[in-house]
MARVO-865763 format. One record per residue: z, x, y of N, C-alpha, C in turn; residue in one letter. Coordinates in steps of 0.001 Angstrom, whole numbers. Each point is the difference from the previous one (the first is absolute). Example, Ala and Ser with C-alpha at 12.3 -4.5 7.8 and 13.67 -1.06 7.14 Angstrom:
REM MARVO-865763
      npz      npx      npy     capz     capx     capy      cpz      cpx      cpy  residu
     7800    13190    -5690        0     -890     1190        0      900     1200       a
     -720     -350     1050       60      820     1190      730     -770     1090       s
//
This chain:
REM MARVO-865763
      npz      npx      npy     capz     capx     capy      cpz      cpx      cpy  residu
   105670    43115   -62415     -483       80     1393      709    -1044      836       x
      458      355     1176      762     -896      865     -936    -1054      597       x
      617    -1047      556     -735    -1055      696     -823      596     1149       x
      639      893      764     -679      648     1138    -1206      798     -476       x
      164      729    -1135    -1115      764     -531    -1133     -903     -430       x
      347    -1150     -638    -1042     -931     -444     -820     -511     1171       x
      692     -307     1105     -755     -490     1195     -962     1039      492       x
      515     1269      145     -847     1088      523    -1147      316     -955       x
      292     -102    -1311    -1065      248     -980    -1106    -1034      117       x
      376    -1259      200     -990    -1057      175     -840      222     1244       x
      653      437     1094     -713      290     1234    -1019     1120     -238       x
      391     1032     -696     -924     1134     -270    -1174     -437     -853       x
      272     -860    -1018    -1110     -446     -853     -991     -841      803       x
      557     -830      906     -878     -796      855     -833      859      907       x
      631     1061      531     -741      930      889    -1127      686     -754       x
      273      372    -1248    -1052      674     -798    -1197     -948     -216       x
      307    -1262     -322    -1092     -967     -178     -779     -192     1279       x
      750      -79     1095     -610     -151     1343     -919     1154      304       x
      479     1205     -285     -802     1202      317    -1278       39     -849       x
      128     -383    -1279    -1201       21     -876    -1038    -1006      520       x
      526    -1166      423     -901     -991      539     -556      391     1379       x
      932      472      836     -330      272     1377     -958     1141      217       x
      198     1082     -733     -850     1171      199    -1457     -284     -343       x
     -210    -1005     -827    -1364     -338     -358     -633     -961     1023       x
      855     -770      640     -551    -1076      837       84      252     1484       x
      737     1028      414      123      275     1448    -1084      987      417       x
     -596     -271     1150     -975      930      546      659     1032      869       x
     -799      882      567      458      975      985     1104      893     -510       x
      -79      417    -1257      964      989     -530     -597     1372      301       x
      324      514     1158     -613     1225      484      465     1226     -832       x
     -979      839     -329      320     1262     -660      372     1071     1035       x
     -309     -266     1261      501      861     1068     1489     -290      170       x
      832      980     -260     1445     -235      -76      578     -479     1318       x
     -539      464     1123      536     -438     1303     -377    -1451      302       x
    -1186     -396     -443     -376    -1425      164      805     -882     -952       x
      343      564    -1153      831     -752     -952     1384     -253      592       x
      509      968      766     1268     -183      708     -111    -1145      994       x
    -1102      -31      776     -226    -1061      987       13    -1370     -683       x
     -630      -72    -1185      -24    -1281     -732     1384     -479     -361       x
      840      913     -469     1372     -343     -373      794     -464     1228       x
     -117      750     1086      826     -260     1182     -483    -1226      793       x
    -1256     -336     -134     -528    -1133      809       31    -1315     -764       x
      400        5    -1256       12    -1193     -808     1361     -713       99       x
      -53    -1275      235     1233     -793       98      253     -837    -1240       x
    -1031     -285     -786      162     -793    -1200      735      762    -1095       x
      914     -672     -710      773      686    -1022     -871      483    -1161       x
     -938     -844     -434     -874      365    -1122     -877     1160      346       x
     -700      -95     1129     -924     1082      394      753     1291      283       x
     1211     -107      559      786     1192      305      291      796    -1268       x
      379     -699    -1094      307      676    -1259    -1262      657     -551       x
    -1099     -701       58    -1259      536     -553     -437     1237      774       x
        0      -64     1321     -380     1169      800      976     1156     -170       x
     1281     -322     -149     1011     1053     -186     -205      715    -1341       x
     -303     -782    -1024     -245      574    -1309    -1169      976       54       x
    -1052     -395      677    -1217      820      118      333     1275      762       x
      755     -111     1128      345     1170      795      878      978     -801       x
     1002     -518     -704      873      895     -751     -780      745    -1099       x
     -932     -676     -617     -878      658     -962     -750     1176      669       x
     -525     -248     1201     -729     1047      731      924     1184      328       x
     1197     -306      476      982     1047      371      294      907    -1210       x
      215     -627    -1150      369      738    -1206    -1126      905     -486       x
    -1243     -322      382    -1153      813     -438     -260     1181      902       x
      669       89     1146     -272     1080      946      510     1326     -539       x
     -765     1068      200      544     1340     -284      972      350     1103       x
      721     1112     -176     1039      375      957     -537      117     1420       x
    -1095      660      166     -574      204     1324     -349    -1316      667       x
     -630     -885     -767     -387    -1293      528     1204     -889      310       x
     1018      108     -842     1232     -779      218      671      433     1295       x
       99     1303      221      597      510     1238     -782     -498     1216       x
    -1312       67      -70     -852     -475     1103      233    -1501      243       x
       41     -765    -1063      206    -1447      108     1345     -330      648       x
     1054      671     -443     1325     -282      515      162      401     1455       x
     -609     1109      371       49      432     1404     -744    -1007      878       x
    -1102     -508     -497     -767    -1020      723      808    -1286      118       x
      719     -325    -1049      877    -1200        6     1107      148     1050       x
      539     1186       68     1048      279      971     -521      -91     1447       x
    -1227      404      167     -605      -15     1324     -328    -1422      479       x
     -519     -828     -923     -499    -1317      374      968    -1150     -222       x
     1066      235     -775      915    -1094     -331     1468      382      325       x
      148      787     1043     1341      436      396      566    -1079      976       x
     1148      257      571      632     -894      968     -858      -49     1258       x
     -215    -1193      504     -676     -209     1278     1083      176     1074       x
      104     1193      555     1115      286      929      -79     -837     1307       x
    -1221     -289      434     -155     -817     1223      578    -1404     -231       x
     -315     -555    -1163      507    -1322     -312     1514       42     -183       x
      508     1053     -622     1442      113     -202      723       75     1357       x
     -497      812      877      650      130     1332      -50    -1322      763       x
    -1112     -714     -168     -131    -1296      661     1025     -993     -552       x
      143       17    -1352      939     -927     -635     1450      355      365       x
      286     1264      119     1341      419      385      290     -461     1438       x
     -999      124      875      180     -422     1375      279    -1518       74       x
     -770     -746     -804      169    -1462       -3     1407     -355     -491       x
      443      697    -1073     1295     -299     -570     1137      355      989       x
     -196     1115      738     1052      408      941      209    -1032     1114       x
    -1052     -753      281      121    -1020     1080      394    -1368     -575       x
     -315     -220    -1274      354    -1276     -633      377      221    -1444       x
     1281      154     -240      488      359    -1344      169    -1263     -828       x
     -920     -169     -948      135    -1101     -945     -595      415    -1354       x
      192     -784     -991     -399      356    -1362    -1512      171     -137       x
     -755     -832      690    -1476       83      -62     -503     1332      564       x
      564      448     1129     -430     1266      592      481     1193     -824       x
     1175     -136     -615      505     1045     -863     -876      130    -1235       x
     -466    -1112     -488     -891       -1    -1175    -1307      759      310       x
     -470     -156     1217    -1208      729      410      205     1527      -17       x
     1199      422      456      303     1429      -18       49      526    -1441       x
      631     -770     -886       72      423    -1401    -1427      167     -559       x
     -867     -930      343    -1376       72     -521     -769     1185      600       x
       77      161     1299     -769     1044      662      540     1417     -239       x
     1256       94     -392      581     1325     -228     -275      556    -1372       x
     -623     -799     -854     -333      434    -1353    -1465      406     -103       x
     -303     1179     -581    -1400      388     -157     -752    -1020     -844       x
    -1251     -233      332     -805    -1009     -725     -226      375    -1441       x
       40     1315     -291     -261      410    -1393     1163     -408     -909       x
     1152     -284      539     1092     -507     -809     -363    -1345     -625       x
     -584     -858      832     -468    -1299     -486    -1109      175    -1043       x
     -833     1006      168    -1038      282     -996      626      258    -1372       x
     1038      843      -23      685      321    -1279      674    -1238     -574       x
      505     -841      862      605    -1267     -521    -1058     -825     -721       x
    -1189      -34      563    -1092     -794     -620     -463      698    -1304       x
      -18     1316       -7     -383      687    -1222     1016     -257    -1109       x
     1215     -262      364     1068     -259     -988     -232    -1281     -773       x
     -870     -894      545     -260    -1294     -665    -1013      130    -1138       x
     -568     1193     -189    -1032      164    -1002      596      147    -1408       x
     -872       52     -982      440      187    -1366      769     1310     -170       x
     1236      -65     -437      848     1197     -142      103      780     1334       x
     -114     -739     1102      -55      645     1312     1221      840      303       x
     1189     -476     -357     1230      742      321      -21     1351     -679       x
     -310       40    -1287      -37     1259     -727    -1090      915      533       x
    -1141     -576      346    -1123      812      486      348      648     1356       x
      741     -728      832      451      582     1265     1043     1109     -189       x
      812     -152    -1040      959     1075     -331     -804     1265     -363       x
    -1028     -182     -783     -843     1161     -387     -748      538     1196       x
     -388     -881      945     -691      478     1214      931      874      814       x
     1270     -441      157      940      817      764      230     1347     -703       x
       81      -41    -1323      166     1236     -752    -1163      958      288       x
    -1205     -572       73    -1175      845      262       18      507     1419       x
      394     -858      966       72      436     1417      972     1156      135       x
     1147      -86     -647     1018     1072       72     -550     1290     -576       x
     -821     -124    -1058     -539     1209     -640    -1027      731      868       x
     -593     -739      948    -1050      602      858      614      959     1002       x
     1310     -160      302      721      882      940     -719      167     1322       x
     -502    -1124      527     -637      -33     1304      996     -504     1039       x
      368      832      974     1001     -422     1019     -365    -1320      691       x
    -1314     -184      268     -431    -1226      725      220    -1258     -823       x
      233      126    -1316      152    -1181     -853     1445     -366     -273       x
      960      736      602     1396     -300     -219      384    -1388      481       x
     -774     -488      995      251    -1364      516     -190    -1037    -1097       x
    -1028      193     -847     -255     -908    -1114     1083      130    -1048       x
      448     1205     -263     1062      248     -959     1257     -799      390       x
      429      137     1276     1196     -696      469     -226    -1509      105       x
    -1214     -388      389     -278    -1437      110       35     -698    -1326       x
     -602      617    -1028       49     -600    -1331     1440       -1     -538       x
      729     1052      283     1416       56     -455      777    -1171      583       x
     -203     -320     1286      697    -1119      601     -343    -1306     -659       x
    -1299     -162     -343     -418    -1239     -716      636      -40    -1367       x
       23     1105     -713      530       54    -1361     1524     -342       -2       x
      682      394     1085     1440     -294       37      250    -1517       -7       x
     -936     -754      505       79    -1454      -77     -464     -493    -1361       x
    -1121      479     -443     -600     -479    -1259      808      398    -1227       x
      728     1128      108      799      470    -1135     1492     -125      275       x
      354    -1049      730     1412     -278      255      724     -119    -1343       x
     1169      630     -148      725      -34    -1271      214    -1405     -580       x
       93     -999      881      200    -1381     -500    -1211     -513     -754       x
    -1206      628      190    -1196     -410     -713     -112      641    -1380       x
      737     1097     -202     -185      815    -1197      658     -636    -1223       x
     -582      280    -1142      497     -549    -1264      508     1132     -883       x
     1249      -93     -453      569     1011     -865     -317     -333    -1455       x
     -595      935     -697     -354     -178    -1400      581     1119     -841       x
      467     -345    -1206      449     1041     -927    -1216      539     -752       x
      -86     1289     -106    -1097      662     -748      612      473    -1309       x
     -579     -441    -1139      473      478    -1288    -1178      279     -903       x
      266      296    -1257    -1063      418     -926     -957    -1170     -289       x
      387    -1217      339     -847    -1178     -241     -865     -330     1229       x
      196      716     1096     -803     -213     1215    -1458      325     -307       x
     -949     -743      586    -1421      275     -253     -394     1454      215       x
     -905      483     -855     -375     1419      -10     -577      478     1351       x
     -691     -891      732     -593      435     1259     1061      365     1006       x
     1168     -681      -57     1114      335      906      727     1246     -511       x
      168      119    -1318      659     1187     -562     -798     1262      368       x
    -1313      -92      -20     -820     1124      386      237      426     1437       x
      256     -980      854      284      290     1404     1373      650      149       x
      971     -370     -831     1311      626       31     -146     1487     -303       x
     -804      300    -1014     -240     1427     -331     -693      723     1169       x
     -997     -662      598     -763      618     1089      862      219     1228       x
      857     -989      341      753       53     1271     1304      762     -102       x
      506      267    -1179     1282      708     -106      -33     1291      792       x
      914       97      963      -62     1101      982     1124     1006     -142       x
     1006     -273     -836     1180      856      -59       17      810    -1292       x
      -14     -673    -1132       19      656    -1312    -1233     -416     -782       x
     -945      868      -91    -1318     -286     -571      109     -623    -1358       x
     -825    -1039     -245     -116     -623    -1307    -1241      563     -660       x
      220      776    -1069    -1123      753     -615     -686     -699    -1131       x
      574    -1070     -518     -594     -678    -1138      555    -1390     -101       x
     -625     -787     -868      497    -1361     -272     1380       54     -666       x
      235     1062     -786     1349      151     -603     1037      228     1088       x
     -342      774     1026      908      213     1152      292    -1350      657       x
    -1063     -779      226      201    -1300      662      835     -906     -866       x
     -287      -35    -1302      769     -845     -918     1500      326       28       x
      320     1293      114     1377      421       26      724     -524     1284       x
     -766     -264     1034      573     -474     1265       39    -1514      108       x
     -791     -705     -829     -113    -1450      136      460     -790    -1218       x
     -158      560    -1205      271     -801    -1195     1491     -169     -310       x
      824     1051       93     1425     -186     -303      676     -929     1012       x
      940     -774     -450      671     -962      885      825      692     1059       x
      421     1271     -256      804      697     1027     -838      811      969       x
    -1320     -204      -49     -947      590      982     -806    -1130      584       x
      106     -186     1289     -679    -1136      627     -820      444     1235       x
     -922     -845      363     -872      302     1146     -275    -1319      734       x
       32       70     1315     -241    -1176      836     -966      362     1114       x
     -870     -957      337    -1021      264     1009     -115    -1186      965       x
     -359      319     1229     -374    -1005      976    -1525     -205      -52       x
     -400    -1273      -22    -1392     -362       86     -192     -909     1217       x
    -1185       43      604     -379     -977     1033     -801    -1107     -660       x
      269    -1265      351     -711    -1116     -661    -1520       99       81       x
     -558      663     1056    -1438      151       79     -518     1228     -731       x
      937      820     -523     -414     1183     -761      818      -12    -1284       x
     -201    -1002     -851      906     -232    -1131      -84     1022    -1137       x
    -1052      756      -39     -176      946    -1105      160     1454      381       x
      600      227     1137      150     1384      484     1358      123      678       x
      957      731     -604     1326      113      615      -35      718     1332       x
      893     -375      885      123      695     1300      987     1162     -109       x
     1046     -173     -763     1057     1008     -191      730     -373    -1278       x
      504     1012     -722      822     -318    -1161     1111     1023     -150       x
     1070     -474     -630     1170      842     -227      338       -2    -1492       x
      345     1162     -529      381      123    -1422     1505      178      -67       x
      620     -676     -965     1463      -78      -86      452      356    -1389       x
     1042      835      -78      626      341    -1293     1402     -619        7       x
      300     -788    -1044     1316     -588     -171      789      940     -893       x
     1159      471      461      734     1087     -642     1485     -314     -143       x
      632      720     -958     1463      -92     -142      669     1024      913       x
     -686     1134      208      485     1047      890    -1103      400      967       x
      386      690     1040    -1008      440      970     -711     1253     -549       x
    -1292     -118     -259     -749     1158     -527      -68     1132     1022       x
       12     1221     -480      -32     1184      869    -1392      618      103       x
     -946     -520     -757    -1377      522       47     -994    -1105     -245       x
    -1197      197      512    -1062     -989     -193     -450      -29    -1437       x
      112     1125     -718     -399       66    -1378      791     -978     -862       x
     1267     -183      303      844     -928     -760     -561    -1435       98       x
     -667     -282     1114     -506    -1350      244    -1362     -264     -597       x
     -929      971      182    -1387     -291     -322     -476      571    -1350       x
      856      760     -691     -461      578    -1274     -297    -1113    -1016       x
     -970      235     -845     -447    -1027     -939      999     -182    -1134       x
      508     1099     -568      871      -90    -1183     1483      -22      413       x
      409    -1100      544     1393     -182      357      541    -1229     -684       x
     1316     -161       43      636    -1154     -638      164    -1113     1020       x
     -599    -1153     -278      122    -1140      900     1403     -594      -80       x
      505     -490     1131     1307     -621      -12     -152    -1519      163       x
     1024     -719     -412       43    -1442      237      263     -224     1480       x
     -846     -778      635      144     -174     1477     1331     -672      360       x
      611     -682     -963     1316     -616      249     1058     1072      187       x
     -264     1234     -494      947     1100      111     -204      812     1274       x
    -1100     -273      722     -317      797     1174      920     -368     1163       x
      433     1019      716      810     -250     1219     -660      566     1270       x
    -1119      703     -194     -673      673     1111    -1493     -230      -46       x
     -585     -303     1134    -1451      -94      150     -462     1187      855       x
     -931      785     -561     -522     1170      687    -1461     -285      428       x
     -239       15     1287    -1364     -108      514     -567     1427       27       x
     -886      338     -923     -414     1368     -146    -1446      271      485       x
     -700    -1028      342    -1364      204      530     -413    -1215      808       x
     -487      238     1234     -535    -1092      764    -1343      489      593       x
    -1024     -776     -216    -1356      418      343     -700    -1051      885       x
     -430      428     1214     -877     -833      793    -1424      163     -531       x
     -723    -1094      -58    -1267       23     -736    -1274      181      877       x
      117     -268     1287    -1211      -24      820      228      759     1332       x
     -802     1047      223      122      713     1257     -361     -860     1204       x
     -821    -1040     -248     -330     -906     1093     1117     -832      516       x
     1164       31     -711     1195     -748      410     1092      908      504       x
     -317     1287      226     1006      927      544      524     -516     1327       x
     1298       75      165      600     -501     1241      683    -1333     -180       x
     -208     -636    -1161      678    -1257     -311     1067      306    -1038       x
     1244     -364      284     1120      346     -882      226    -1103    -1008       x
     -492      196    -1228      299     -936    -1066     1224      445     -817       x
      216     1315      -57      978      550     -916     1409     -485      229       x
      402     -104     1262     1341     -476      345      259    -1367     -612       x
     -955     -914      188      148    -1368     -522      -83       -9    -1530       x
     -856      842     -560     -146       -2    -1456     1280      446     -682       x
      556     1155      396     1203      508     -674     1138     -982      120       x
      227     -546     1180     1163     -897      179     -201    -1315     -759       x
    -1243     -489      -57     -252    -1253     -726      183      249    -1509       x
     -526     1089     -517      143      323    -1397     1481      206     -379       x
      740      708      849     1437      223     -230      756    -1315     -104       x
     -288     -912      941      688    -1289        5     -374     -837    -1213       x
    -1286       54     -414     -439     -745    -1187      667      543    -1266       x
       45     1331     -115      596      617    -1171     1494     -327      -79       x
      665       32     1153     1447     -317       35      228    -1421     -446       x
     -873     -905      369      137    -1376     -400     -237     -179    -1498       x
    -1005      713     -538     -307     -113    -1428      983      769     -872       x
      476     1137      503      889      875     -770     1269      276      830       x
      952     -903      -13     1181      143      867      802     1269     -258       x
     -152      615    -1165      788     1186     -301     -495     1236      765       x
    -1192      -78      587     -484     1085      786      855      162     1263       x
      582     1166      188      868      209     1150     -441     1134      893       x
    -1084      690     -368     -518     1092      838    -1536      -79       59       x
     -494      196     1199    -1467       62      202     -275     1298      752       x
     -592      921     -721     -294     1329      558    -1431      365     -227       x
     -415     1027      732    -1317      567     -250      153     1357     -675       x
    -1063      491     -552     -121     1434     -358    -1289      440      672       x
      184      663     1131    -1126      223      926     -383     1466      151       x
    -1308      262      177     -468     1331      289      322      435     1418       x
      -66     1307      236      187      561     1341    -1250      789      366       x
    -1089     -686      331    -1311      654      115     -103     1060     1103       x
      898      -12      980     -118      991     1102      987     1108      -35       x
      840       63    -1077     1116      961       19     -438     1455       97       x
     -949      405     -830     -375     1411       -3     -629      419     1324       x
     -855     -844      582     -606      348     1303     1065      113     1088       x
      964     -934      -45     1080       38      982      829     1271     -149       x
      293      327    -1249      831     1187     -286     -693     1270      531       x
    -1296       69     -158     -746     1163      480      144      206     1499       x
       51    -1139      736       62       86     1463     1429       47      533       x
      905     -754     -593     1340     -129      592     1134      665     -796       x
     -311      436    -1204      989      754     -772     -725     1146     -731       x
     -612      917      779     -884     1014     -595      722      951     -979       x
     1267      275      242      743      899     -903      125     -645    -1375       x
      425    -1284       -2       99     -724    -1268    -1357     -137     -636       x
    -1017     -221      771    -1360     -144     -536     -416     1280     -729       x
      240     1163      627     -358     1267     -618      796      235    -1293       x
     1290     -344       44      817      173    -1203     -486     -920    -1124       x
     -342    -1224      332     -509     -942    -1010    -1330      474     -568       x
     -848      528      889    -1283      525     -461      175     1174     -949       x
     1065      776      190      292     1133     -880      911     -396    -1158       x
      254    -1327      -92      937     -525    -1013     1378      683       69       x
      436      213     1221     1257      709      253      921     -841      869       x
     -153    -1333     -100      744     -907      871     1052     -743     -859       x
     1226      -56      466     1050     -706     -745     -176    -1503      127       x
      511     -706    -1008      -91    -1471       50      728     -575     1183       x
     1154      612      346      789     -503     1140     -802      132     1315       x
     -644     1133      170     -807      227     1227    -1170    -1005       50       x
     -636     -188    -1148    -1171     -924      -53      441    -1431      274       x
     1124     -397     -559      520    -1362      202      371     -222     1474       x
      645      988      585      434     -120     1388    -1196     -149      946       x
    -1032      796     -224    -1159      -98      875     -773    -1315     -253       x
       22     -490    -1222     -648    -1248     -320      705    -1166      725       x
     1301        0      -20      755    -1041      690     -227      103     1529       x
      -76     1202      499     -306      188     1439    -1365     -562      300       x
     -987      255     -853    -1341     -525      171      -28    -1519       50       x
      842     -630     -858      -13    -1448     -105      822     -728     1046       x
     1002      664      539      938     -675      893     -169      370     1470       x
     -561     1146      298     -244      424     1342    -1474     -211      370       x
     -334       93     1242    -1373     -220      432     -484     1084      907       x
    -1235      450     -271     -666      972      901    -1172     -675      714       x
       22    -1321      -54    -1104     -793      590      400     -516     1391       x
     -974     -208      864      303     -472     1338      534    -1432       -3       x
     -325     -806    -1025      455    -1387      -66     1345     -109     -712       x
      558     1145     -456     1301       47     -661        8     -715    -1344       x
    -1168     -326     -549      -89     -592    -1306      132     1100    -1050       x
      385     -344    -1244      150      999    -1051    -1263      834     -185       x
      219     1272     -372    -1146      920     -211     -913     -470    -1111       x
      635     -497    -1051     -767     -354    -1219     -599    -1390      129       x
    -1313     -165     -348     -641    -1322      163      617    -1074     -912       x
      385      422    -1224      626     -997     -901     1390     -379      494       x
      715      974      545     1317     -277      580     -137     -953     1205       x
    -1051      212      800     -231     -890     1148     -158    -1446     -477       x
     -708     -163    -1085     -220    -1332     -546     1309     -652     -492       x
      707      708     -882     1207     -610     -583     1156     -118      983       x
      252     1055      763     1078      -51      984     -315    -1065     1064       x
    -1252      -94      394     -419    -1015      947      152    -1399     -532       x
      -66     -139    -1325      219    -1325     -625     1452     -397      -46       x
      895      983      216     1440     -316      -67      679      606    -1226       x
     -723      830     -761      639      671    -1144      807     1176      498       x
      878      506     -861      777     1200      327     -348     1116     -970       x
      150     1236      436     -279     1136     -847     1221      218     -940       x
     -213     -177    -1303     1095        9     -929      177     1342     -720       x
    -1116      643     -400      122     1208     -789    -1320      753       36       x
       46     1341     -174    -1169      788     -234      116      658    -1374       x
    -1144      107     -687        7      447    -1398     -893     1213     -176       x
      561     1088     -474     -786     1207     -315     -760     -239    -1308       x
    -1159      637     -113     -807      -47    -1259     -306    -1439     -430       x
     -234     -834      969     -225    -1419     -304    -1481     -342     -232       x
     -881      828      533    -1444     -184     -176     -649     1352     -216       x
     -200      340    -1250     -509     1329     -359    -1512        5     -172       x
     -648    -1053      462    -1472       -6        6     -494     1012     1014       x
    -1262      370     -105     -555      977      965       79     -548     1422       x
     -197    -1322      143       93     -616     1333     1434       44      521       x
      966     -315     -837     1405        8      414      489     1397      370       x
     -407      995     -783      411     1364      263     -626      540     1284       x
    -1263     -343      240     -705      529     1167      424     -660     1289       x
      504    -1220      -56      394     -705     1203     1478      160      336       x
      844       77    -1036     1448      -69      294      852      784     -995       x
     -591     1013     -654      765      798     -975      549     -858    -1132       x
     -600    -1159     -220      453     -896    -1050     1167     -907      353       x
      401       22     1278     1149     -828      442     -466    -1427      297       x
      863     -943     -360     -232    -1405      363     1287     -570      577       x
     -111    -1152      652     1174     -590      689      201    -1437     -495       x
     1278     -397       18      338    -1405     -236      362     -658     1313       x
     -648    -1115      309      368     -818     1165      591    -1291     -539       x
     1164     -377      538      706    -1183     -447     -330    -1207      880       x
     -444    -1100     -648     -200    -1269      694     1186     -900     -342       x
     1001      -14      899     1140     -862     -132     -338    -1335      693       x
     -250    -1009     -791     -506    -1263      547      946     -645     1000       x
     1288      367      -96      948     -617      956      -70      625     1398       x
     -446     1238      103        7      674     1301    -1359      558      407       x
    -1038     -240     -791    -1297      606      259     -550     -401     1372       x
      156    -1267      379     -523     -412     1304      815      588     1143       x
     1308      102     -216      838      615     1040     -345     1463      134       x
     -235      720    -1101     -399     1411       45    -1326      164      745       x
     -904     -928     -274    -1310       35      666      175      -64     1505       x
      793     -953      485      225     -135     1429      685     1221      602       x
     1010      527     -720      731     1147      524     -901     1235       66       x
     -882      174     -993     -851     1175        2     -939       -9     1208       x
     -627    -1162      257     -946      -46     1122      710       26     1344       x
     1295     -283       -7      748       54     1236      442     1418      335       x
      506      737    -1034      565     1338      311     -610     1135     -797       x
     -982     -309     -915     -706     1007     -799      929      856     -891       x
     1121     -580     -427      913      716     -899     -285     -442    -1424       x
     -225      986     -877     -291     -279    -1400     1334     -297     -751       x
       65    -1167     -627     1179     -354     -794      -40      811    -1314       x
     1126      624     -352       54      832    -1206     1240     -286     -795       x
      -13      391    -1283     1149     -100     -889      979     1115      304       x
     1190      -97     -554      992     1069      137     -484     1277     -646       x
     -759     -124    -1105     -573     1169     -672     -898      779      940       x
     -872     -692      692     -929      641      922      793      626     1169       x
      999     -694      494      817      561     1078      695     1301     -439       x
      462       47    -1242      670     1219     -493     -962     1187      -99       x
    -1250     -278     -351    -1008     1071      -93     -373      522     1392       x
      -42     -941      957     -403      338     1362     1003      878      727       x
     1285      -45     -405     1041      768      690     -268     1489      -15       x
//
């Protein structure tokens, strides 16, 4: 555990002791949730603020969906921006521009409920509990609550700044409670048993890395699985099958990122993956200098739906199993390199992620994922995206400037 983690762990332990002591000794812990909000917002003392916040968060978590919606709408009504005060502060600043008057605008332009969530964050496991609260708010699908969704997201972007995150290697010796979460959170290639998991973690040529937040040390935020290979595999089965021959990692020249999973819906909108892949690639390159290629083996989850709408003839032929490989490859490359979206971003969500990170489209592979999921989403096709560490940042800038997908000569030849 890092020095920074030790400090934060000590703070959390102190908070827990404080809450155990405080909840017993503080009066006026209202069971009326709206009065409990008043207690949190009207308290200036650090100790009492934590105690009241702990009590309020407990009440919020106990609300059923209907009661939670009612509570949040009431919070929006009573703790929103005071527009009269904001306009007054703007007027004062316009006549006398100084730091003190600007500070007043910053304060009055922020909804009061934002400060409430900051105070709730000071509670025991408060950060993780607020992540779960946002996840629940999103699941309610109430248009009036989108303000809370975006407000919490903005707070999380500060609290989950990449510089705060800790990169940990996950292997077969990792505690079982974390391994269970890896099985639960795997979002790309399902882990069906402990033997499946062992095949991905125990061999030295199969590795896994995860980002953790110091205040949530036992629950990964995102993880990536990596295969160290002598050649570029053409199918996912070559990577994840249990009965394969392990290679000496000193002989590996290629690292394949074959699965990346975000673990919490409450953190949607925060990009961890870009930092994770690049950090892992740089670490592996430092530890294994013989590695000269960093590629993905990625699914194409939207290909079949896109084909049905934008390449209906090919779609019908594929449905009748009467489509040539050349036709299928050409339409797949078109799907990955052209855009039918108003923002000109790639059609495929996985392509948007990797191309946006600065990777280039290297190859498409037929019959690469013959699972029912792979066949139903993309006819079993998968793609390789190349992370060239020397130009990845330049590619990233170029893509967001002109929206042109960088591709290999092989992809260019298929596209002709």
